py3Dmol code that shows the C-alpha trace and the ligand (Angstrom):
import py3Dmol

protein = """\
ATOM      1  CA  ALA A   1      26.600 123.983 -49.868  1.00  0.00           C
ATOM      2  CA  THR A   2      24.370 124.073 -46.832  1.00  0.00           C
ATOM      3  CA  PRO A   3      25.959 122.102 -44.032  1.00  0.00           C
ATOM      4  CA  ASP A   4      23.845 119.217 -42.934  1.00  0.00           C
ATOM      5  CA  PHE A   5      23.498 119.673 -39.175  1.00  0.00           C
ATOM      6  CA  ARG A   6      22.824 116.115 -38.092  1.00  0.00           C
ATOM      7  CA  PHE A   7      23.153 114.373 -34.752  1.00  0.00           C
ATOM      8  CA  ASP A   8      23.807 110.782 -35.807  1.00  0.00           C
ATOM      9  CA  GLY A   9      25.636 108.906 -33.043  1.00  0.00           C
ATOM     10  CA  ARG A  10      24.804 111.632 -30.524  1.00  0.00           C
ATOM     11  CA  VAL A  11      22.793 111.088 -27.363  1.00  0.00           C
ATOM     12  CA  ALA A  12      20.673 114.003 -26.183  1.00  0.00           C
ATOM     13  CA  LEU A  13      18.792 114.570 -22.965  1.00  0.00           C
ATOM     14  CA  VAL A  14      15.992 117.142 -23.013  1.00  0.00           C
ATOM     15  CA  THR A  15      14.357 117.975 -19.704  1.00  0.00           C
ATOM     16  CA  GLY A  16      10.697 118.966 -19.667  1.00  0.00           C
ATOM     17  CA  ALA A  17      10.357 117.434 -23.129  1.00  0.00           C
ATOM     18  CA  GLY A  18       6.817 116.135 -22.720  1.00  0.00           C
ATOM     19  CA  ARG A  19       5.232 119.441 -23.708  1.00  0.00           C
ATOM     20  CA  GLY A  20       5.853 122.854 -25.178  1.00  0.00           C
ATOM     21  CA  LEU A  21       9.358 123.847 -26.193  1.00  0.00           C
ATOM     22  CA  GLY A  22      11.043 120.738 -24.807  1.00  0.00           C
ATOM     23  CA  ARG A  23       8.822 118.548 -26.974  1.00  0.00           C
ATOM     24  CA  ALA A  24       9.741 120.570 -30.074  1.00  0.00           C
ATOM     25  CA  HIS A  25      13.453 120.333 -29.144  1.00  0.00           C
ATOM     26  CA  ALA A  26      13.247 116.557 -28.671  1.00  0.00           C
ATOM     27  CA  LEU A  27      11.389 116.051 -31.967  1.00  0.00           C
ATOM     28  CA  LEU A  28      13.953 118.074 -33.921  1.00  0.00           C
ATOM     29  CA  LEU A  29      16.976 116.364 -32.369  1.00  0.00           C
ATOM     30  CA  ALA A  30      15.456 112.918 -32.988  1.00  0.00           C
ATOM     31  CA  GLN A  31      14.465 113.821 -36.536  1.00  0.00           C
ATOM     32  CA  ARG A  32      18.083 114.732 -37.185  1.00  0.00           C
ATOM     33  CA  GLY A  33      19.437 111.456 -35.898  1.00  0.00           C
ATOM     34  CA  ALA A  34      20.047 111.903 -32.157  1.00  0.00           C
ATOM     35  CA  LYS A  35      18.969 109.285 -29.660  1.00  0.00           C
ATOM     36  CA  VAL A  36      16.878 111.249 -27.201  1.00  0.00           C
ATOM     37  CA  VAL A  37      15.987 110.889 -23.536  1.00  0.00           C
ATOM     38  CA  VAL A  38      12.618 112.577 -23.219  1.00  0.00           C
ATOM     39  CA  ASN A  39      12.422 113.665 -19.595  1.00  0.00           C
ATOM     40  CA  ASP A  40       9.200 115.046 -18.143  1.00  0.00           C
ATOM     41  CA  LEU A  41       7.683 114.874 -14.710  1.00  0.00           C
ATOM     42  CA  GLY A  42       4.325 115.751 -16.232  1.00  0.00           C
ATOM     43  CA  GLY A  43       2.928 118.052 -13.548  1.00  0.00           C
ATOM     44  CA  THR A  44       0.873 121.223 -13.800  1.00  0.00           C
ATOM     45  CA  LYS A  45       2.486 124.440 -15.004  1.00  0.00           C
ATOM     46  CA  GLU A  46       2.942 125.374 -11.336  1.00  0.00           C
ATOM     47  CA  GLY A  47       4.812 122.100 -10.849  1.00  0.00           C
ATOM     48  CA  GLU A  48       2.180 120.183  -8.899  1.00  0.00           C
ATOM     49  CA  GLY A  49       1.674 116.449  -9.361  1.00  0.00           C
ATOM     50  CA  SER A  50       3.127 114.108 -11.949  1.00  0.00           C
ATOM     51  CA  ASP A  51       2.038 112.188 -15.034  1.00  0.00           C
ATOM     52  CA  ALA A  52       4.047 109.802 -17.212  1.00  0.00           C
ATOM     53  CA  GLY A  53       1.746 110.606 -20.162  1.00  0.00           C
ATOM     54  CA  PRO A  54       3.535 113.600 -21.734  1.00  0.00           C
ATOM     55  CA  ALA A  55       7.001 111.959 -21.844  1.00  0.00           C
ATOM     56  CA  THR A  56       5.562 108.670 -23.086  1.00  0.00           C
ATOM     57  CA  ASP A  57       3.493 110.408 -25.785  1.00  0.00           C
ATOM     58  CA  VAL A  58       6.523 112.292 -27.154  1.00  0.00           C
ATOM     59  CA  VAL A  59       8.566 109.080 -27.251  1.00  0.00           C
ATOM     60  CA  GLY A  60       5.629 107.557 -29.168  1.00  0.00           C
ATOM     61  CA  GLU A  61       5.711 110.426 -31.677  1.00  0.00           C
ATOM     62  CA  ILE A  62       9.456 110.062 -32.168  1.00  0.00           C
ATOM     63  CA  THR A  63       9.408 106.297 -32.628  1.00  0.00           C
ATOM     64  CA  ALA A  64       6.397 106.522 -34.977  1.00  0.00           C
ATOM     65  CA  ALA A  65       8.500 108.842 -37.151  1.00  0.00           C
ATOM     66  CA  GLY A  66      11.370 106.357 -37.178  1.00  0.00           C
ATOM     67  CA  GLY A  67      13.455 108.027 -34.452  1.00  0.00           C
ATOM     68  CA  ILE A  68      14.971 106.636 -31.273  1.00  0.00           C
ATOM     69  CA  ALA A  69      13.927 107.842 -27.818  1.00  0.00           C
ATOM     70  CA  VAL A  70      13.212 106.724 -24.279  1.00  0.00           C
ATOM     71  CA  ALA A  71      10.947 108.314 -21.708  1.00  0.00           C
ATOM     72  CA  ASP A  72      12.146 109.415 -18.290  1.00  0.00           C
ATOM     73  CA  THR A  73       9.869 110.831 -15.630  1.00  0.00           C
ATOM     74  CA  HIS A  74      12.344 111.923 -12.970  1.00  0.00           C
ATOM     75  CA  ASP A  75      11.881 115.244 -11.220  1.00  0.00           C
ATOM     76  CA  VAL A  76      14.698 117.659 -12.082  1.00  0.00           C
ATOM     77  CA  GLY A  77      13.726 119.578  -8.963  1.00  0.00           C
ATOM     78  CA  ARG A  78      15.486 116.877  -6.943  1.00  0.00           C
ATOM     79  CA  GLU A  79      19.200 116.220  -7.139  1.00  0.00           C
ATOM     80  CA  GLU A  80      18.774 112.440  -7.214  1.00  0.00           C
ATOM     81  CA  GLY A  81      16.265 112.836 -10.050  1.00  0.00           C
ATOM     82  CA  CYS A  82      18.868 114.730 -12.121  1.00  0.00           C
ATOM     83  CA  HIS A  83      21.493 112.030 -11.568  1.00  0.00           C
ATOM     84  CA  ALA A  84      18.956 109.319 -12.365  1.00  0.00           C
ATOM     85  CA  LEU A  85      17.975 110.859 -15.692  1.00  0.00           C
ATOM     86  CA  VAL A  86      21.592 111.168 -16.807  1.00  0.00           C
ATOM     87  CA  GLU A  87      21.957 107.493 -15.808  1.00  0.00           C
ATOM     88  CA  THR A  88      18.962 106.716 -18.033  1.00  0.00           C
ATOM     89  CA  ALA A  89      20.861 108.193 -21.015  1.00  0.00           C
ATOM     90  CA  VAL A  90      24.083 106.312 -20.262  1.00  0.00           C
ATOM     91  CA  ARG A  91      22.296 103.033 -19.501  1.00  0.00           C
ATOM     92  CA  GLU A  92      20.034 103.134 -22.575  1.00  0.00           C
ATOM     93  CA  PHE A  93      22.344 104.703 -25.131  1.00  0.00           C
ATOM     94  CA  GLY A  94      25.869 104.342 -23.706  1.00  0.00           C
ATOM     95  CA  ARG A  95      26.820 108.050 -23.586  1.00  0.00           C
ATOM     96  CA  ILE A  96      25.566 111.589 -23.146  1.00  0.00           C
ATOM     97  CA  ASP A  97      26.557 114.312 -25.624  1.00  0.00           C
ATOM     98  CA  ILE A  98      23.846 116.932 -25.304  1.00  0.00           C
ATOM     99  CA  VAL A  99      21.959 118.234 -22.288  1.00  0.00           C
ATOM    100  CA  VAL A 100      19.128 120.647 -22.990  1.00  0.00           C
ATOM    101  CA  ASN A 101      17.987 122.045 -19.654  1.00  0.00           C
ATOM    102  CA  ASN A 102      14.487 123.152 -20.532  1.00  0.00           C
ATOM    103  CA  ALA A 103      12.118 122.000 -17.754  1.00  0.00           C
ATOM    104  CA  GLY A 104      10.366 124.869 -16.067  1.00  0.00           C
ATOM    105  CA  ILE A 105       7.467 125.851 -13.878  1.00  0.00           C
ATOM    106  CA  SER A 106       5.738 129.144 -13.362  1.00  0.00           C
ATOM    107  CA  ARG A 107       4.245 130.339 -10.066  1.00  0.00           C
ATOM    108  CA  PHE A 108       2.930 133.834 -10.420  1.00  0.00           C
ATOM    109  CA  ALA A 109       3.533 135.894  -7.279  1.00  0.00           C
ATOM    110  CA  THR A 110       5.446 138.979  -6.253  1.00  0.00           C
ATOM    111  CA  PHE A 111       6.269 140.499  -2.860  1.00  0.00           C
ATOM    112  CA  PRO A 112       4.977 139.996  -0.283  1.00  0.00           C
ATOM    113  CA  GLU A 113       3.018 136.929  -1.496  1.00  0.00           C
ATOM    114  CA  ALA A 114       6.037 135.270  -3.120  1.00  0.00           C
ATOM    115  CA  ASP A 115       7.253 133.287  -0.145  1.00  0.00           C
ATOM    116  CA  ALA A 116      10.105 130.901   0.604  1.00  0.00           C
ATOM    117  CA  GLU A 117       8.199 127.941  -0.814  1.00  0.00           C
ATOM    118  CA  ASN A 118       7.574 129.753  -4.092  1.00  0.00           C
ATOM    119  CA  LEU A 119      11.246 130.725  -4.330  1.00  0.00           C
ATOM    120  CA  GLU A 120      12.615 127.310  -3.384  1.00  0.00           C
ATOM    121  CA  ARG A 121      10.455 125.260  -5.718  1.00  0.00           C
ATOM    122  CA  THR A 122      11.133 127.668  -8.591  1.00  0.00           C
ATOM    123  CA  LEU A 123      14.881 127.584  -7.945  1.00  0.00           C
ATOM    124  CA  ASP A 124      14.703 123.785  -7.524  1.00  0.00           C
ATOM    125  CA  VAL A 125      13.343 123.221 -11.009  1.00  0.00           C
ATOM    126  CA  HIS A 126      14.985 125.976 -13.055  1.00  0.00           C
ATOM    127  CA  LEU A 127      18.278 126.597 -11.345  1.00  0.00           C
ATOM    128  CA  ARG A 128      19.149 123.544  -9.241  1.00  0.00           C
ATOM    129  CA  GLY A 129      17.664 121.271 -11.909  1.00  0.00           C
ATOM    130  CA  THR A 130      20.004 122.757 -14.492  1.00  0.00           C
ATOM    131  CA  TRP A 131      22.928 122.688 -12.063  1.00  0.00           C
ATOM    132  CA  HIS A 132      22.515 119.065 -10.968  1.00  0.00           C
ATOM    133  CA  THR A 133      21.622 117.654 -14.393  1.00  0.00           C
ATOM    134  CA  THR A 134      24.594 119.344 -16.030  1.00  0.00           C
ATOM    135  CA  ARG A 135      26.861 118.331 -13.157  1.00  0.00           C
ATOM    136  CA  ALA A 136      25.717 114.708 -13.429  1.00  0.00           C
ATOM    137  CA  ALA A 137      26.513 114.708 -17.164  1.00  0.00           C
ATOM    138  CA  TRP A 138      29.797 116.562 -16.703  1.00  0.00           C
ATOM    139  CA  PRO A 139      32.147 113.621 -15.916  1.00  0.00           C
ATOM    140  CA  HIS A 140      30.848 111.780 -18.991  1.00  0.00           C
ATOM    141  CA  MET A 141      31.421 114.822 -21.190  1.00  0.00           C
ATOM    142  CA  VAL A 142      34.897 115.451 -19.768  1.00  0.00           C
ATOM    143  CA  GLU A 143      35.827 111.798 -20.261  1.00  0.00           C
ATOM    144  CA  GLN A 144      34.736 111.809 -23.904  1.00  0.00           C
ATOM    145  CA  GLY A 145      36.204 115.282 -24.472  1.00  0.00           C
ATOM    146  CA  TYR A 146      32.916 116.471 -25.928  1.00  0.00           C
ATOM    147  CA  GLY A 147      29.659 117.950 -24.789  1.00  0.00           C
ATOM    148  CA  ARG A 148      26.990 120.512 -25.549  1.00  0.00           C
ATOM    149  CA  VAL A 149      24.919 122.074 -22.809  1.00  0.00           C
ATOM    150  CA  VAL A 150      21.997 124.394 -23.432  1.00  0.00           C
ATOM    151  CA  THR A 151      20.392 126.253 -20.554  1.00  0.00           C
ATOM    152  CA  THR A 152      17.082 128.117 -20.782  1.00  0.00           C
ATOM    153  CA  THR A 153      16.672 131.655 -19.576  1.00  0.00           C
ATOM    154  CA  SER A 154      13.859 134.099 -20.279  1.00  0.00           C
ATOM    155  CA  THR A 155      13.571 137.690 -21.402  1.00  0.00           C
ATOM    156  CA  GLY A 156      11.182 137.740 -18.437  1.00  0.00           C
ATOM    157  CA  MET A 157      14.222 138.458 -16.300  1.00  0.00           C
ATOM    158  CA  LEU A 158      14.334 141.895 -17.945  1.00  0.00           C
ATOM    159  CA  GLY A 159      11.403 142.733 -15.665  1.00  0.00           C
ATOM    160  CA  LEU A 160       8.608 140.342 -14.748  1.00  0.00           C
ATOM    161  CA  PRO A 161       7.451 141.553 -11.347  1.00  0.00           C
ATOM    162  CA  ASP A 162       4.495 139.198 -11.192  1.00  0.00           C
ATOM    163  CA  ASN A 163       6.713 136.164 -11.487  1.00  0.00           C
ATOM    164  CA  LEU A 164       9.558 137.226  -9.252  1.00  0.00           C
ATOM    165  CA  ALA A 165      11.038 133.851  -8.352  1.00  0.00           C
ATOM    166  CA  TYR A 166      10.981 132.815 -12.015  1.00  0.00           C
ATOM    167  CA  ALA A 167      12.801 135.974 -13.097  1.00  0.00           C
ATOM    168  CA  THR A 168      15.302 135.452 -10.287  1.00  0.00           C
ATOM    169  CA  ALA A 169      16.030 131.877 -11.343  1.00  0.00           C
ATOM    170  CA  LYS A 170      16.328 132.847 -14.998  1.00  0.00           C
ATOM    171  CA  GLY A 171      18.814 135.587 -14.126  1.00  0.00           C
ATOM    172  CA  ALA A 172      20.936 133.152 -12.134  1.00  0.00           C
ATOM    173  CA  LEU A 173      21.110 130.819 -15.140  1.00  0.00           C
ATOM    174  CA  ILE A 174      22.915 133.503 -17.129  1.00  0.00           C
ATOM    175  CA  GLY A 175      25.710 133.660 -14.546  1.00  0.00           C
ATOM    176  CA  PHE A 176      25.814 129.857 -14.468  1.00  0.00           C
ATOM    177  CA  THR A 177      26.050 129.595 -18.253  1.00  0.00           C
ATOM    178  CA  ARG A 178      28.750 132.188 -18.714  1.00  0.00           C
ATOM    179  CA  SER A 179      30.945 130.862 -15.926  1.00  0.00           C
ATOM    180  CA  LEU A 180      30.551 127.155 -16.640  1.00  0.00           C
ATOM    181  CA  ALA A 181      31.376 127.898 -20.290  1.00  0.00           C
ATOM    182  CA  VAL A 182      34.860 128.966 -19.210  1.00  0.00           C
ATOM    183  CA  SER A 183      35.501 125.634 -17.396  1.00  0.00           C
ATOM    184  CA  ALA A 184      33.925 123.776 -20.313  1.00  0.00           C
ATOM    185  CA  ALA A 185      36.082 125.128 -23.139  1.00  0.00           C
ATOM    186  CA  PRO A 186      39.267 123.075 -22.492  1.00  0.00           C
ATOM    187  CA  HIS A 187      37.189 119.875 -22.464  1.00  0.00           C
ATOM    188  CA  GLY A 188      35.531 120.372 -25.830  1.00  0.00           C
ATOM    189  CA  ILE A 189      32.299 121.256 -24.049  1.00  0.00           C
ATOM    190  CA  ARG A 190      30.195 124.314 -24.876  1.00  0.00           C
ATOM    191  CA  VAL A 191      27.565 125.858 -22.675  1.00  0.00           C
ATOM    192  CA  ASN A 192      25.116 128.355 -24.104  1.00  0.00           C
ATOM    193  CA  CYS A 193      21.838 129.863 -23.017  1.00  0.00           C
ATOM    194  CA  LEU A 194      18.610 130.008 -24.992  1.00  0.00           C
ATOM    195  CA  ALA A 195      15.934 132.632 -24.374  1.00  0.00           C
ATOM    196  CA  PRO A 196      12.877 131.244 -26.136  1.00  0.00           C
ATOM    197  CA  ASN A 197       9.668 132.946 -27.085  1.00  0.00           C
ATOM    198  CA  ALA A 198       6.671 130.812 -28.001  1.00  0.00           C
ATOM    199  CA  ILE A 199       3.071 130.317 -27.049  1.00  0.00           C
ATOM    200  CA  THR A 200       2.884 127.338 -24.698  1.00  0.00           C
ATOM    201  CA  ARG A 201       0.920 126.263 -21.675  1.00  0.00           C
ATOM    202  CA  PRO A 202       2.304 128.927 -19.280  1.00  0.00           C
ATOM    203  CA  SER A 203       1.779 131.779 -21.757  1.00  0.00           C
ATOM    204  CA  THR A 204      -1.818 130.788 -22.489  1.00  0.00           C
ATOM    205  CA  SER A 205      -2.601 130.266 -18.842  1.00  0.00           C
ATOM    206  CA  ALA A 206      -5.612 132.028 -17.409  1.00  0.00           C
ATOM    207  CA  ALA A 207      -4.227 131.814 -13.882  1.00  0.00           C
ATOM    208  CA  LYS A 208      -2.166 134.982 -13.960  1.00  0.00           C
ATOM    209  CA  PRO A 209      -3.384 137.245 -11.207  1.00  0.00           C
ATOM    210  CA  ASN A 210      -2.960 140.967 -11.893  1.00  0.00           C
ATOM    211  CA  ILE A 211      -2.061 140.332 -15.523  1.00  0.00           C
ATOM    212  CA  THR A 212      -4.309 140.903 -18.483  1.00  0.00           C
ATOM    213  CA  THR A 213      -3.441 138.567 -21.312  1.00  0.00           C
ATOM    214  CA  THR A 214      -4.451 139.277 -24.855  1.00  0.00           C
ATOM    215  CA  PRO A 215      -6.526 136.389 -26.161  1.00  0.00           C
ATOM    216  CA  VAL A 216      -4.439 134.202 -28.418  1.00  0.00           C
ATOM    217  CA  ASP A 217      -5.806 133.826 -31.913  1.00  0.00           C
ATOM    218  CA  GLU A 218      -4.893 131.037 -34.324  1.00  0.00           C
ATOM    219  CA  ALA A 219      -2.648 133.254 -36.486  1.00  0.00           C
ATOM    220  CA  ARG A 220      -0.570 134.303 -33.492  1.00  0.00           C
ATOM    221  CA  LEU A 221      -0.398 130.751 -32.256  1.00  0.00           C
ATOM    222  CA  GLN A 222       1.054 129.731 -35.620  1.00  0.00           C
ATOM    223  CA  ALA A 223       3.475 132.664 -35.691  1.00  0.00           C
ATOM    224  CA  MET A 224       4.762 131.767 -32.245  1.00  0.00           C
ATOM    225  CA  GLN A 225       4.895 128.005 -32.369  1.00  0.00           C
ATOM    226  CA  THR A 226       7.515 126.168 -30.374  1.00  0.00           C
ATOM    227  CA  GLY A 227       9.124 124.633 -33.459  1.00  0.00           C
ATOM    228  CA  LEU A 228      10.314 128.093 -34.492  1.00  0.00           C
ATOM    229  CA  VAL A 229      12.588 128.186 -31.428  1.00  0.00           C
ATOM    230  CA  SER A 230      14.141 124.728 -31.728  1.00  0.00           C
ATOM    231  CA  PRO A 231      16.481 125.392 -34.710  1.00  0.00           C
ATOM    232  CA  MET A 232      18.483 127.768 -32.485  1.00  0.00           C
ATOM    233  CA  MET A 233      18.601 125.112 -29.726  1.00  0.00           C
ATOM    234  CA  ALA A 234      19.834 122.600 -32.320  1.00  0.00           C
ATOM    235  CA  TYR A 235      22.556 124.972 -33.522  1.00  0.00           C
ATOM    236  CA  LEU A 236      23.811 125.388 -29.936  1.00  0.00           C
ATOM    237  CA  ALA A 237      23.615 121.613 -29.394  1.00  0.00           C
ATOM    238  CA  HIS A 238      25.574 120.786 -32.545  1.00  0.00           C
ATOM    239  CA  GLU A 239      29.238 119.915 -32.941  1.00  0.00           C
ATOM    240  CA  ASP A 240      29.678 122.885 -35.330  1.00  0.00           C
ATOM    241  CA  CYS A 241      28.342 125.425 -32.826  1.00  0.00           C
ATOM    242  CA  THR A 242      30.866 128.244 -32.836  1.00  0.00           C
ATOM    243  CA  VAL A 243      29.917 130.061 -29.634  1.00  0.00           C
ATOM    244  CA  ASN A 244      30.389 129.419 -25.900  1.00  0.00           C
ATOM    245  CA  GLY A 245      28.851 131.247 -22.939  1.00  0.00           C
ATOM    246  CA  GLU A 246      26.425 133.197 -25.110  1.00  0.00           C
ATOM    247  CA  ILE A 247      22.716 133.999 -24.801  1.00  0.00           C
ATOM    248  CA  LEU A 248      20.584 133.622 -27.906  1.00  0.00           C
ATOM    249  CA  VAL A 249      16.985 134.762 -28.249  1.00  0.00           C
ATOM    250  CA  ALA A 250      14.689 132.805 -30.572  1.00  0.00           C
ATOM    251  CA  GLY A 251      11.026 132.892 -31.463  1.00  0.00           C
ATOM    252  CA  ALA A 252       8.497 133.964 -34.092  1.00  0.00           C
ATOM    253  CA  ASN A 253      11.149 133.502 -36.817  1.00  0.00           C
ATOM    254  CA  ARG A 254      13.622 135.923 -35.250  1.00  0.00           C
ATOM    255  CA  PHE A 255      17.025 134.849 -33.945  1.00  0.00           C
ATOM    256  CA  ALA A 256      19.162 137.297 -32.006  1.00  0.00           C
ATOM    257  CA  ARG A 257      22.088 137.654 -29.631  1.00  0.00           C
ATOM    258  CA  TRP A 258      21.391 138.978 -26.123  1.00  0.00           C
ATOM    259  CA  PHE A 259      24.530 140.413 -24.613  1.00  0.00           C
ATOM    260  CA  LEU A 260      25.713 142.066 -21.440  1.00  0.00           C
ATOM    261  CA  GLY A 261      27.284 145.417 -22.217  1.00  0.00           C
ATOM    262  CA  ILE A 262      29.053 147.951 -20.023  1.00  0.00           C
ATOM    263  CA  THR A 263      29.347 151.684 -20.599  1.00  0.00           C
ATOM    264  CA  PRO A 264      32.832 153.249 -20.684  1.00  0.00           C
ATOM    265  CA  GLY A 265      31.575 155.155 -17.620  1.00  0.00           C
ATOM    266  CA  TYR A 266      32.917 158.116 -15.742  1.00  0.00           C
ATOM    267  CA  LEU A 267      36.533 158.058 -14.587  1.00  0.00           C
ATOM    268  CA  SER A 268      37.192 160.320 -11.640  1.00  0.00           C
ATOM    269  CA  ALA A 269      40.365 162.267 -12.017  1.00  0.00           C
ATOM    270  CA  GLY A 270      40.157 163.728  -8.548  1.00  0.00           C
ATOM    271  CA  GLU A 271      42.492 163.173  -5.636  1.00  0.00           C
ATOM    272  CA  GLY A 272      41.290 160.766  -2.943  1.00  0.00           C
ATOM    273  CA  VAL A 273      37.833 159.230  -2.654  1.00  0.00           C
ATOM    274  CA  PRO A 274      35.216 160.626  -5.074  1.00  0.00           C
ATOM    275  CA  THR A 275      32.225 162.123  -3.339  1.00  0.00           C
ATOM    276  CA  VAL A 276      28.628 161.089  -3.794  1.00  0.00           C
ATOM    277  CA  GLU A 277      28.033 164.536  -5.293  1.00  0.00           C
ATOM    278  CA  GLU A 278      30.723 163.947  -7.912  1.00  0.00           C
ATOM    279  CA  ILE A 279      28.930 160.779  -9.053  1.00  0.00           C
ATOM    280  CA  ALA A 280      25.595 162.587  -9.185  1.00  0.00           C
ATOM    281  CA  GLU A 281      27.162 165.375 -11.270  1.00  0.00           C
ATOM    282  CA  HIS A 282      28.552 162.902 -13.771  1.00  0.00           C
ATOM    283  CA  TRP A 283      25.489 160.649 -13.922  1.00  0.00           C
ATOM    284  CA  ASP A 284      25.125 161.175 -17.690  1.00  0.00           C
ATOM    285  CA  GLU A 285      28.684 159.970 -18.279  1.00  0.00           C
ATOM    286  CA  VAL A 286      28.129 156.933 -16.047  1.00  0.00           C
ATOM    287  CA  ASN A 287      25.199 155.994 -18.259  1.00  0.00           C
ATOM    288  CA  ALA A 288      26.266 157.145 -21.737  1.00  0.00           C
ATOM    289  CA  GLN A 289      26.106 154.155 -24.048  1.00  0.00           C
ATOM    290  CA  ASP A 290      28.521 155.501 -26.671  1.00  0.00           C
ATOM    291  CA  GLY A 291      31.530 153.221 -26.851  1.00  0.00           C
ATOM    292  CA  TYR A 292      30.008 150.539 -24.643  1.00  0.00           C
ATOM    293  CA  TYR A 293      31.733 147.162 -24.724  1.00  0.00           C
ATOM    294  CA  VAL A 294      30.603 143.561 -24.441  1.00  0.00           C
ATOM    295  CA  PRO A 295      33.169 141.764 -22.299  1.00  0.00           C
ATOM    296  CA  ALA A 296      34.201 138.404 -23.746  1.00  0.00           C
ATOM    297  CA  SER A 297      35.303 137.273 -20.292  1.00  0.00           C
ATOM    298  CA  LEU A 298      35.940 138.429 -16.766  1.00  0.00           C
ATOM    299  CA  MET A 299      39.577 139.186 -17.672  1.00  0.00           C
ATOM    300  CA  ASP A 300      38.471 141.141 -20.737  1.00  0.00           C
ATOM    301  CA  TRP A 301      36.159 143.224 -18.538  1.00  0.00           C
ATOM    302  CA  ALA A 302      38.892 143.796 -15.935  1.00  0.00           C
ATOM    303  CA  ALA A 303      41.371 144.896 -18.605  1.00  0.00           C
ATOM    304  CA  LYS A 304      38.906 147.482 -19.908  1.00  0.00           C
ATOM    305  CA  PHE A 305      37.431 148.670 -16.615  1.00  0.00           C
ATOM    306  CA  MET A 306      40.863 149.043 -15.027  1.00  0.00           C
ATOM    307  CA  ALA A 307      42.649 150.147 -18.219  1.00  0.00           C
ATOM    308  CA  HIS A 308      43.756 153.381 -16.511  1.00  0.00           C
ATOM    309  CA  LEU A 309      45.730 151.328 -13.922  1.00  0.00           C
ATOM    310  CA  ALA A 310      47.858 149.647 -16.598  1.00  0.00           C
ATOM    311  CA  ALA A 311      51.329 151.159 -16.336  1.00  0.00           C
TER     312      ALA A 311
END
"""
ligand_1 = """\
44
LIG
P 5.577 124.030 -20.622
O 4.917 124.103 -19.296
O 4.760 123.884 -21.845
O 6.641 122.857 -20.609
C 7.515 122.660 -19.526
C 7.617 121.185 -19.283
O 8.550 120.955 -18.199
C 6.303 120.548 -18.860
O 5.958 119.460 -19.701
C 6.539 120.110 -17.430
O 5.851 118.925 -17.096
C 8.033 119.930 -17.399
N 8.560 120.028 -16.041
C 8.255 120.970 -15.123
N 8.866 120.719 -13.976
C 9.601 119.590 -14.159
C 10.460 118.844 -13.309
N 10.667 119.209 -12.046
N 11.069 117.748 -13.807
C 10.844 117.366 -15.092
N 10.018 118.031 -15.933
C 9.408 119.146 -15.461
O 6.499 125.356 -20.737
P 7.401 125.926 -21.944
O 6.910 127.255 -22.291
O 7.593 124.923 -22.994
O 8.778 126.159 -21.173
C 9.985 125.483 -21.422
C 11.127 126.304 -20.911
O 11.234 127.528 -21.645
C 11.007 126.713 -19.440
O 12.273 126.682 -18.846
C 10.484 128.122 -19.542
O 10.772 128.867 -18.389
C 11.256 128.608 -20.732
N 10.688 129.803 -21.380
C 9.558 129.722 -22.132
C 9.083 130.862 -22.760
C 7.921 130.815 -23.682
O 7.697 131.792 -24.391
N 7.187 129.721 -23.736
C 9.705 132.171 -22.568
C 10.897 132.128 -21.808
C 11.366 130.984 -21.227
"""
view = py3Dmol.view(width=600, height=400)
view.addModel(protein, "pdb")
view.setStyle({"model": 0}, {"cartoon": {"style": "trace"}})
view.addModel(ligand_1, "xyz")
view.setStyle({"model": 1}, {"stick": {}})
view.zoomTo()
view.show()
């Protein structure tokens, strides 16, 4: 029988849920029984300004469909905003089981244009927002011995030079997810990372200097709708989620694991310190992917990388 992945009795907080992927996440969680805090500051895609409209509209959609939700318009780019939105969940619904860190902004710039302000605001929303919101929810999750945290990275971090601060923040979230997952495990908390792929406001934006975007036709829009990402989010947010510290890619009907692998590498057998020339000579072995491994943890990596030191 197909398990019925429901969220009855669960309280979920979705940041940036007034539009795009966050909206789709909030609708799915609510449809499956969760009480949802729909957080959205409502600014432009670059993160300017604010508008209560998007969060309020999504709450309207959820309630019209018979679900339960409240709107929250705090800025996750500010630590006090993150604490306040977790307080909204606890005040309105009495607990917090699920945090989906989804809010994001996009400020296209690379070096030398990408300046401190670009970096800071991008890190504020994506990285510090995730950090502070999750940290604010943490004591509640530890106390109840249960929690599900989803962070949002991007395959853009594989190489998105025109959005350097964004790629930087998204890379940092992978380290955050994997390491927090280790602290989370003994408390019944799981922390996983979603790499979505859908056509939303940022991806249809015309304001991408130096980038030529292919015009989006209706068929492609349908094939890459936000709702096709949310089932993976819901799996990671569910009690029956089996993984912790993992990165999952979802979009356009494909669902995949994104992992960090390490090559067996070249082991110098020489006496003393290997020379630079020795490394250059063995470059192919350093890079050969045969027999690569995917460390389950830092200890697992250390055991494999330093296997030759084991007595
Ligand atoms: P979107 O712009 O449609 O939605 C993001 C929402 O976050 C907006 O409604 C915005 O008002 C809200 N938001 C922004 N800053 C906020 C703040 N400081 N506090 C509260 N809310 C804030 O963008 P989309 O595409 O739905 O993005 C959602 C997440 O998915 C982002 O983290 C994005 O980086 C990530 N992502 C999206 C991809 C895609 O293909 N659409 C690809 C990879 C990652």
